[in-house]
Structures are given as C-alpha cells and as structure tokens.
Legacy VTK file of the C-alpha trace (Angstrom):
# vtk DataFile Version 3.0
C-alpha trace
ASCII
DATASET POLYDATA
POINTS 130 float
-0.043 -0.166 -0.146
1.450 3.198 -0.776
0.120 6.510 0.736
-0.829 9.397 -1.991
-1.514 13.377 -0.829
-4.323 15.015 -2.962
-5.636 18.708 -2.600
-9.550 18.790 -2.437
-11.199 21.916 -2.790
-15.231 21.057 -3.342
-17.451 18.787 -2.541
-14.571 15.756 -1.572
-13.794 18.617 1.776
-14.710 16.569 4.903
-18.434 17.157 5.243
-19.312 17.740 1.718
-21.338 16.058 -0.619
-18.897 13.001 -2.319
-16.206 12.713 0.783
-18.126 9.333 1.552
-16.145 8.215 -1.883
-12.960 9.010 -0.560
-13.560 8.478 3.032
-12.463 5.063 3.648
-9.168 5.832 2.271
-8.336 8.569 3.735
-5.446 8.415 6.464
-5.241 12.014 7.457
-6.431 15.434 6.676
-4.906 19.517 6.891
-6.051 22.700 5.526
-4.208 23.960 2.678
-3.847 26.489 0.125
-2.883 26.568 -3.630
-2.487 29.580 -6.237
-5.570 29.999 -8.207
-9.257 30.299 -9.375
-12.654 28.342 -8.105
-15.174 28.259 -10.426
-18.689 27.708 -9.537
-20.108 24.883 -12.100
-23.414 24.476 -9.656
-23.203 21.083 -8.087
-19.271 21.092 -8.111
-16.432 23.365 -8.652
-13.682 23.716 -11.263
-10.259 24.711 -10.340
-7.953 26.655 -12.865
-4.516 27.233 -11.368
-2.265 30.221 -11.457
1.141 30.848 -12.137
3.277 32.275 -9.133
2.650 35.842 -7.565
-0.719 35.726 -10.182
-4.188 35.100 -9.354
-5.850 34.685 -6.187
-5.588 31.461 -3.957
-8.045 28.526 -3.397
-8.749 26.965 -0.141
-9.259 23.371 0.655
-7.586 20.435 2.451
-4.714 17.946 1.650
-5.818 14.606 1.959
-3.278 11.438 2.473
-5.180 8.768 0.971
-3.847 4.787 0.222
-3.582 4.627 -3.071
-6.613 2.862 -4.149
-8.788 5.289 -2.941
-6.952 7.144 -6.355
-8.553 5.323 -8.925
-12.090 5.966 -7.026
-10.701 9.987 -7.269
-10.375 9.390 -11.037
-13.567 7.224 -11.651
-15.439 10.639 -9.970
-13.702 13.330 -11.741
-13.712 11.227 -14.684
-9.885 11.632 -15.041
-8.611 8.797 -18.081
-5.381 9.338 -18.237
-2.825 11.389 -19.639
-4.403 13.089 -23.056
-7.205 10.640 -22.723
-11.151 12.480 -22.790
-10.923 14.205 -19.283
-13.352 16.030 -17.365
-10.315 17.267 -14.944
-6.648 16.841 -15.294
-4.767 15.585 -12.709
-1.565 17.119 -11.801
0.984 17.679 -9.018
0.981 20.438 -7.194
2.599 22.742 -3.742
0.841 24.202 -1.277
0.816 28.306 -2.008
1.447 28.781 1.897
3.629 25.535 3.420
5.600 24.029 0.332
6.790 21.122 2.022
3.161 19.905 1.511
2.531 18.832 -2.562
0.748 16.491 -4.233
-1.915 15.557 -6.876
-5.226 17.845 -7.700
-7.711 17.968 -10.282
-7.717 20.739 -12.310
-9.359 22.204 -15.352
-7.271 24.418 -18.017
-9.867 27.335 -17.876
-13.353 28.512 -16.285
-15.173 26.816 -19.165
-17.427 30.027 -18.749
-18.662 29.819 -15.155
-17.679 32.245 -12.790
-15.887 32.745 -10.247
-16.013 31.664 -6.604
-14.933 34.656 -4.889
-12.555 33.956 -1.790
-11.491 30.660 -3.483
-13.710 28.474 -1.040
-16.256 25.821 -2.120
-17.382 26.394 1.717
-17.947 29.945 1.801
-19.191 30.555 -1.567
-22.839 31.120 -0.616
-22.001 33.649 2.291
-20.501 35.998 -0.449
-23.733 36.279 -2.372
-25.332 37.266 1.334
LINES 1 131
130 0 1 2 3 4 5 6 7 8 9 10 11 12 13 14 15 16 17 18 19 20 21 22 23 24 25 26 27 28 29 30 31 32 33 34 35 36 37 38 39 40 41 42 43 44 45 46 47 48 49 50 51 52 53 54 55 56 57 58 59 60 61 62 63 64 65 66 67 68 69 70 71 72 73 74 75 76 77 78 79 80 81 82 83 84 85 86 87 88 89 90 91 92 93 94 95 96 97 98 99 100 101 102 103 104 105 106 107 108 109 110 111 112 113 114 115 116 117 118 119 120 121 122 123 124 125 126 127 128 129
C-alpha cells in the first residue's frame, strides 16, 4: 500500500457531498491553499491554477489516502489518463503557503464559462452572495 497526498477543494472536502467516496481511504486531513481560481459549476467547482504571484488563492484540504483511493477519485473526476477525454486533468502541485505539502489535484485548463467563486472557498461560496 502506498500513501498518496491529494489537494481537494470542493465536494470531496470533509463534510461535503462526495467526501464519502474517498473517506474509506483517508488517513489524514490538513488545511491547504493553492494559487488559482475556483469556478462554480453548480453542483461542483473547478480549479484553474495560476502561476507564482498571479491570481488568487484557493482554500481546501490536503488529504493523504491509500493508493486504492486514487482510482476512486479518478473515476469520480472522469480522469482517464494523460491525453484521454478527461473532464479534469490530474496534476502535481505544491501548497501556496506550506511548500513542504505537495501532491495530486484535479484541475481545469480554463474557466469553461463558469463564474468565479470569490474568496476561493467552496464552503464559503454562499456567504459571498448574502
């Protein structure tokens, strides 16, 4: 069994609608932040990464999962491998504040026409509109 770090920022967060899919494989959870912008696709978000010094910050969680959990995440995110007909790409990233934290995450290449989530937090998206 291998341990795999993954940055999650939407429905896979602890307490959110899809966390149950990854929960059996989760060994630890820590807060995290990555440079980018979060977009609201309705029932789920999409992350578009930004380069150093550009764009905002997206808040989420670093989870460490058993290797079997990565296949479950790939299915959920409709990731079929490099060059496949993917809904998201799986990329290796570093935390924007704690550089010792790094791992996989799922990203979009662009906003796909969805509105940005101000503040970069899926959990707090509704509070921004009040």
